[in-house]
VEXDREN-281268 format. One record per residue (C-alpha): y, x, z. Coordinates in Angstrom, 1 decimal, m for minus. Layout:
N
<atom <Y,X,Z>>;
...
***
This chain:
208
<atom <123.8,133.5,133.9>>;
<atom <119.8,133.8,132.9>>;
<atom <117.1,131.0,132.8>>;
<atom <114.1,132.3,134.0>>;
<atom <110.9,130.3,133.4>>;
<atom <107.3,131.0,134.2>>;
<atom <104.6,129.3,133.4>>;
<atom <101.2,129.1,135.4>>;
<atom <97.4,127.6,134.5>>;
<atom <95.4,128.1,137.5>>;
<atom <91.7,129.1,137.6>>;
<atom <89.3,126.3,137.7>>;
<atom <87.6,127.8,141.2>>;
<atom <91.2,128.0,142.6>>;
<atom <91.8,125.3,145.5>>;
<atom <94.9,122.7,145.7>>;
<atom <95.8,124.3,148.9>>;
<atom <95.8,127.8,147.3>>;
<atom <98.1,126.3,144.4>>;
<atom <100.2,124.4,147.3>>;
<atom <100.4,127.0,149.1>>;
<atom <101.7,129.9,145.9>>;
<atom <104.2,127.2,144.9>>;
<atom <105.8,126.5,148.6>>;
<atom <105.9,130.5,148.2>>;
<atom <107.7,130.6,145.4>>;
<atom <109.9,127.4,146.5>>;
<atom <110.8,129.9,149.4>>;
<atom <112.3,132.4,146.8>>;
<atom <115.5,130.7,146.9>>;
<atom <116.3,133.1,150.2>>;
<atom <116.3,135.7,147.9>>;
<atom <120.3,136.2,147.6>>;
<atom <120.1,137.1,143.7>>;
<atom <118.7,133.6,143.1>>;
<atom <121.1,131.1,142.0>>;
<atom <119.0,128.3,141.3>>;
<atom <114.9,127.7,142.1>>;
<atom <112.7,125.2,141.2>>;
<atom <108.6,125.4,141.0>>;
<atom <106.5,122.9,141.1>>;
<atom <103.5,120.9,138.8>>;
<atom <104.4,120.1,135.0>>;
<atom <105.2,116.2,134.7>>;
<atom <103.8,116.8,130.9>>;
<atom <102.9,119.1,127.9>>;
<atom <102.7,118.6,124.4>>;
<atom <100.8,122.1,122.9>>;
<atom <98.0,122.8,120.5>>;
<atom <96.2,124.7,122.4>>;
<atom <98.4,125.8,125.6>>;
<atom <97.2,124.5,128.6>>;
<atom <99.5,125.5,131.4>>;
<atom <100.3,123.2,134.7>>;
<atom <102.8,124.6,136.9>>;
<atom <106.2,125.8,136.2>>;
<atom <109.1,128.1,137.7>>;
<atom <112.5,127.5,137.0>>;
<atom <115.2,129.9,138.2>>;
<atom <118.7,131.2,137.5>>;
<atom <120.4,134.5,137.6>>;
<atom <124.2,135.5,137.4>>;
<atom <123.4,138.5,135.6>>;
<atom <119.7,140.3,134.3>>;
<atom <120.5,143.2,137.0>>;
<atom <120.3,140.3,139.8>>;
<atom <116.4,138.9,137.8>>;
<atom <115.8,142.5,138.1>>;
<atom <116.1,142.7,141.6>>;
<atom <114.6,139.7,142.4>>;
<atom <111.5,140.7,140.1>>;
<atom <111.0,143.8,142.7>>;
<atom <112.3,141.8,145.8>>;
<atom <109.0,142.4,148.1>>;
<atom <108.9,138.9,148.9>>;
<atom <108.3,138.0,145.2>>;
<atom <106.0,141.3,144.4>>;
<atom <104.0,139.6,147.3>>;
<atom <103.7,136.7,145.6>>;
<atom <103.3,138.1,142.2>>;
<atom <99.6,139.9,143.8>>;
<atom <98.1,137.0,144.3>>;
<atom <97.0,136.9,140.8>>;
<atom <93.3,136.2,141.9>>;
<atom <94.1,132.5,141.1>>;
<atom <96.0,132.6,138.1>>;
<atom <94.3,132.2,135.2>>;
<atom <97.0,132.6,132.3>>;
<atom <100.8,133.2,132.8>>;
<atom <104.1,133.2,130.3>>;
<atom <107.7,134.0,130.8>>;
<atom <110.7,133.3,129.5>>;
<atom <114.3,134.6,129.8>>;
<atom <117.4,133.5,127.9>>;
<atom <120.9,133.3,128.8>>;
<atom <122.8,130.4,129.2>>;
<atom <126.9,129.4,129.7>>;
<atom <126.5,126.1,132.2>>;
<atom <126.6,127.4,135.4>>;
<atom <125.9,124.0,137.1>>;
<atom <122.1,123.7,139.3>>;
<atom <119.8,120.1,138.2>>;
<atom <120.2,117.9,140.4>>;
<atom <117.4,116.9,142.7>>;
<atom <114.9,114.3,140.9>>;
<atom <116.0,115.5,137.8>>;
<atom <113.8,116.1,134.5>>;
<atom <113.9,118.7,132.3>>;
<atom <112.6,119.1,129.2>>;
<atom <111.7,122.6,127.9>>;
<atom <111.1,123.2,124.8>>;
<atom <109.9,127.0,123.1>>;
<atom <109.9,127.9,119.1>>;
<atom <107.5,130.6,117.7>>;
<atom <109.4,130.8,114.4>>;
<atom <107.3,131.4,111.3>>;
<atom <108.9,134.0,109.8>>;
<atom <110.4,136.0,112.9>>;
<atom <114.4,135.2,114.3>>;
<atom <115.3,136.0,110.5>>;
<atom <117.2,132.4,110.3>>;
<atom <118.1,132.5,114.6>>;
<atom <121.7,131.6,114.1>>;
<atom <120.7,128.3,111.8>>;
<atom <118.0,127.7,113.8>>;
<atom <120.1,127.4,117.8>>;
<atom <123.2,125.6,115.8>>;
<atom <120.7,123.2,114.3>>;
<atom <119.9,122.6,117.9>>;
<atom <123.1,123.0,120.1>>;
<atom <124.5,120.0,117.2>>;
<atom <121.6,117.7,117.8>>;
<atom <121.8,117.8,121.8>>;
<atom <125.5,117.5,121.7>>;
<atom <125.5,114.1,119.7>>;
<atom <123.1,112.7,123.4>>;
<atom <125.2,112.0,126.1>>;
<atom <122.1,111.0,128.1>>;
<atom <121.3,115.0,128.4>>;
<atom <123.4,116.3,131.4>>;
<atom <122.8,119.8,130.4>>;
<atom <121.3,122.0,127.8>>;
<atom <120.9,125.4,127.3>>;
<atom <119.8,127.1,124.4>>;
<atom <119.1,131.0,123.6>>;
<atom <117.1,133.4,121.8>>;
<atom <114.2,135.0,124.5>>;
<atom <114.9,138.6,125.7>>;
<atom <111.5,139.1,127.4>>;
<atom <109.2,139.2,124.9>>;
<atom <106.2,140.9,126.3>>;
<atom <105.1,137.8,128.0>>;
<atom <106.5,134.9,126.2>>;
<atom <103.2,135.0,123.7>>;
<atom <105.4,134.9,120.6>>;
<atom <107.6,132.3,121.2>>;
<atom <111.6,133.3,120.9>>;
<atom <113.9,130.4,120.6>>;
<atom <113.7,128.3,124.1>>;
<atom <115.7,125.0,125.2>>;
<atom <116.1,123.2,128.3>>;
<atom <117.5,119.6,128.4>>;
<atom <117.8,118.0,131.3>>;
<atom <118.0,114.9,132.0>>;
<atom <119.1,111.9,135.0>>;
<atom <115.0,111.1,135.5>>;
<atom <112.2,110.5,133.7>>;
<atom <113.2,107.0,132.0>>;
<atom <115.8,108.5,130.7>>;
<atom <114.0,111.2,129.2>>;
<atom <111.4,108.9,127.8>>;
<atom <114.3,106.4,126.3>>;
<atom <115.5,109.9,124.8>>;
<atom <112.5,110.6,122.1>>;
<atom <114.5,110.7,118.9>>;
<atom <116.3,114.2,120.1>>;
<atom <112.3,115.5,119.6>>;
<atom <111.6,114.0,116.4>>;
<atom <115.2,115.1,114.9>>;
<atom <114.7,118.6,115.8>>;
<atom <111.2,118.6,114.6>>;
<atom <112.6,116.9,111.2>>;
<atom <115.1,119.5,110.9>>;
<atom <113.2,122.3,112.0>>;
<atom <109.6,121.7,110.9>>;
<atom <109.8,124.4,107.7>>;
<atom <110.9,127.2,109.9>>;
<atom <108.5,126.6,112.9>>;
<atom <105.1,127.7,113.4>>;
<atom <104.7,126.6,116.7>>;
<atom <106.1,124.8,119.6>>;
<atom <105.9,124.5,123.2>>;
<atom <107.0,120.8,124.9>>;
<atom <107.3,121.2,128.7>>;
<atom <108.7,118.1,131.4>>;
<atom <109.2,119.3,134.8>>;
<atom <111.3,117.0,137.7>>;
<atom <113.7,119.5,139.5>>;
<atom <111.7,120.1,143.2>>;
<atom <114.2,121.1,145.5>>;
<atom <113.2,124.1,148.3>>;
<atom <113.3,123.0,151.9>>;
<atom <116.2,126.0,152.2>>;
<atom <118.6,124.8,150.2>>;
<atom <120.5,126.7,146.5>>;
<atom <122.3,129.6,146.6>>;
<atom <124.4,128.0,143.6>>;
<atom <128.1,128.3,143.1>>;
***
C-alpha cells in the first residue's frame, strides 16, 4: 500500500471558514473509490526549525496507480484549484506493508528526515528505525520508507508514521524520539515531526 501525506500552511488573510471548508472538502474525498483511507484536519503539534505547517491530509492507497487516479479525479482537482488560500504545501509518499486503518481518535506521530549524505545509508537508517519502533508495544502500527515523490518533499527523503491509541499514550513515549535522535543524529541534517489526531470523515472509509 501507499502512504500519502500532504501538509498545508494557509495564507494569513485566509478566513477560518475557508480553511474549514477546504478540510471538509478533503475529507469528502473518502468517497473516491481509489481511496483506501483518508483523514484531514489541523495538526496537534509540529516540531521544526523552519517549517510552520498547520494542517495535514493522510491518505492510503492500494497501489501507485490508485494514487495517480485520485490525483486526477475531478473532485480532487477542484480542491487543488483552491490554492488562493494556501501559502505553502508539502507532500510525501512511501510504500507501507500494514493495511489496517487507524482507529478514530488515534494519534499519529509523523517524522520526515533529511539525510546529510542523501540516501547513501538509507538501508541502515531504515533498519535502525524499524528496530527501535518494534521495541515499543505502545505503537499500534508503524510504517516507514523512502519518499518516492521528491518534487514537493522539500528534500525530506525518509518517512515514519507511528500510531498511538491517544495523546496520553503518545506523550508517555517520548523516549522513542530520544532514541532515534541519539542513533541517527550524525546522519540527519534536518527533521520534521508532526502529531496528528485522526479525523473520521462522515462518509466512512473504503478500507478493507
